C-alpha positions as CSV (number, residue, x, y, z in Angstrom):
1,M,-4.1,-11.0,-14.9
2,R,-3.5,-13.1,-11.8
3,I,-2.3,-12.3,-8.3
4,R,0.3,-14.5,-6.6
5,R,2.7,-14.3,-3.7
6,A,5.9,-12.3,-4.6
7,R,9.2,-14.1,-4.6
8,P,12.3,-12.8,-2.8
9,D,14.2,-12.8,-6.2
10,E,11.7,-10.2,-7.5
11,A,12.7,-7.5,-5.0
12,A,14.6,-5.4,-7.5
13,H,11.7,-5.5,-10.0
14,L,9.2,-4.5,-7.3
15,T,11.5,-1.7,-6.2
16,G,11.6,-0.5,-9.8
17,I,7.8,-0.4,-10.0
18,A,7.6,1.5,-6.7
19,H,10.1,4.2,-7.9
20,A,8.4,4.5,-11.3
21,A,5.0,4.9,-9.7
22,K,6.2,7.5,-7.3
23,R,7.9,9.4,-10.1
24,H,4.6,9.3,-12.0
25,W,3.2,11.9,-9.6
26,G,5.8,14.4,-10.7
27,Y,7.8,14.6,-7.4
28,P,11.2,16.2,-7.8
29,E,14.2,13.9,-7.9
30,P,15.7,15.1,-4.6
31,W,12.5,13.9,-2.9
32,I,12.6,10.6,-4.7
33,R,16.2,10.1,-3.5
34,R,15.1,11.0,0.0
35,W,12.4,8.3,-0.1
36,R,14.7,5.7,-1.6
37,A,14.9,3.5,1.5
38,D,11.1,3.7,1.9
39,L,10.6,2.7,-1.7
40,T,13.1,-0.1,-1.7
41,I,11.7,-3.7,-1.4
42,T,14.3,-6.3,-0.2
43,A,14.2,-10.0,-0.4
44,S,14.2,-10.1,3.4
45,F,11.1,-7.8,3.5
46,I,9.3,-10.2,1.0
47,R,10.2,-13.2,3.2
48,R,8.9,-11.5,6.4
49,H,5.7,-9.9,5.1
50,P,2.7,-10.8,2.9
51,V,3.7,-9.4,-0.4
52,Y,1.6,-10.2,-3.5
53,C,2.1,-9.2,-7.1
54,A,-0.2,-8.8,-10.1
55,V,1.1,-10.7,-13.1
56,A,-0.1,-10.0,-16.7
57,N,1.5,-11.8,-19.7
58,R,4.1,-13.4,-17.3
59,R,5.2,-9.9,-16.2
60,V,4.8,-8.4,-12.7
61,V,2.9,-5.2,-13.2
62,G,2.0,-4.2,-9.6
63,F,2.2,-5.3,-6.0
64,Y,1.1,-4.7,-2.5
65,A,2.6,-5.5,1.0
66,L,1.0,-5.7,4.4
67,S,2.2,-5.5,7.9
68,R,0.3,-6.5,11.0
69,R,0.0,-5.5,14.6
70,R,-2.5,-7.9,16.3
71,T,-5.8,-7.5,14.3
72,E,-4.8,-4.2,12.7
73,F,-3.1,-4.4,9.3
74,E,-1.3,-1.7,7.4
75,L,-0.9,-1.4,3.7
76,E,2.9,-0.8,3.6
77,H,3.1,-0.7,-0.2
78,M,0.8,-0.7,-3.2
79,W,2.2,0.3,-6.5
80,V,1.2,-0.3,-10.2
81,D,3.4,0.1,-13.2
82,P,2.5,3.7,-14.4
83,A,2.0,2.6,-18.0
84,L,-0.8,0.4,-16.8
85,M,-2.5,2.7,-14.3
86,G,-6.2,3.1,-14.8
87,R,-6.9,-0.4,-16.0
88,G,-8.2,-1.9,-12.7
89,I,-5.0,-3.5,-11.5
90,G,-4.8,-1.3,-8.4
91,K,-8.5,-2.1,-7.6
92,R,-7.8,-5.9,-7.9
93,L,-4.7,-5.7,-5.8
94,F,-6.5,-3.7,-3.1
95,T,-9.5,-6.1,-3.1
96,H,-7.0,-9.0,-2.7
97,A,-5.2,-7.2,0.1
98,L,-8.5,-6.8,2.0
99,A,-9.3,-10.4,1.5
100,T,-5.8,-11.4,2.7
101,A,-6.2,-9.3,5.9
102,R,-9.7,-10.6,6.5
103,A,-8.6,-14.2,6.1
104,A,-5.8,-13.7,8.6
105,G,-8.3,-12.4,11.2
106,G,-7.8,-8.7,10.6
107,A,-10.2,-6.1,12.0
108,S,-9.0,-3.1,10.1
109,L,-6.7,-1.9,7.4
110,C,-4.8,1.3,7.8
111,I,-3.2,3.3,5.0
112,A,-0.7,6.2,5.3
113,S,-1.5,7.2,1.7
114,D,0.4,9.2,-0.8
115,P,-1.8,12.3,-1.2
116,N,-2.2,11.6,-4.9
117,A,-3.7,8.1,-4.1
118,E,-6.1,9.2,-1.4
119,G,-9.1,9.5,-3.8
120,F,-8.5,6.0,-5.0
121,Y,-8.7,4.5,-1.5
122,L,-11.7,6.7,-0.6
123,R,-13.5,5.4,-3.7
124,L,-12.9,1.8,-2.5
125,G,-14.4,2.4,0.9
126,A,-11.6,3.8,3.1
127,R,-12.2,6.8,5.4
128,R,-9.8,9.5,6.2
129,V,-9.1,9.6,10.0
130,G,-6.2,12.0,10.2
131,A,-2.7,12.6,8.9
132,V,0.9,11.9,9.8
133,P,4.0,14.0,9.2
134,S,6.2,13.0,6.3
135,S,9.3,14.1,4.5
136,P,10.2,16.8,3.5
137,Q,9.3,18.8,6.5
138,G,5.8,20.3,6.3
139,R,4.5,17.4,4.1
140,E,1.7,15.2,5.5
141,L,0.3,11.9,4.5
142,P,-3.4,11.3,4.8
143,V,-4.3,8.4,7.2
144,L,-7.1,6.2,6.0
145,V,-8.8,3.2,7.6
146,L,-11.1,0.6,6.4
147,A,-13.0,-1.7,8.8
148,L,-12.7,-5.3,7.6
149,H,-15.7,-6.6,9.5
150,A,-19.1,-5.0,10.1
151,A,-18.7,-5.2,13.9
152,E,-15.5,-3.1,13.6
153,V,-17.0,-0.2,11.7
154,R,-17.9,1.8,14.9
155,R,-14.7,1.1,16.7
156,A,-12.6,2.1,13.6
157,S,-14.5,5.3,13.3
158,R,-13.6,6.3,16.9
159,K,-9.9,5.8,16.6
160,A,-7.3,5.1,13.9
161,P,-4.8,2.3,14.3
162,P,-1.2,3.3,14.9
163,V,0.8,3.9,11.7
164,K,4.4,4.2,11.0
165,M,5.7,7.6,10.1
166,R,7.2,7.9,6.6
């Protein structure tokens, strides 16, 4: 498996992976439809953001996307084909995302995680620092942060970077 920059013409395939991965957690279809815009990757999004995909046997099997605000990065998306979950693809993508953010001068990575993925990020070094409201009403997403440089660990533990509400 290799990780490379995503191409704008792969937007529909990446969207398919995101939808399939979200469905993997057993969410009802009305919720999936409600989240459609949030789960849709466009060619324009790929051109404007660092989006990387995992490729195995010439097939894209997962991807991540980052956004940035000064030295604080946010993991906008990270999805793996459900048929291939549990094989280390997510861990490799996450490690690559950390390296990408560090190389760009990032101090921290923030994640508004799906509740089902929180344990994955905690095992890889992230810390829970709060929660943000989500949809449908009453649902919350755990907010996790990972300091990218040792000097930032104390600062990140005192406050979480701002996150977008989903």
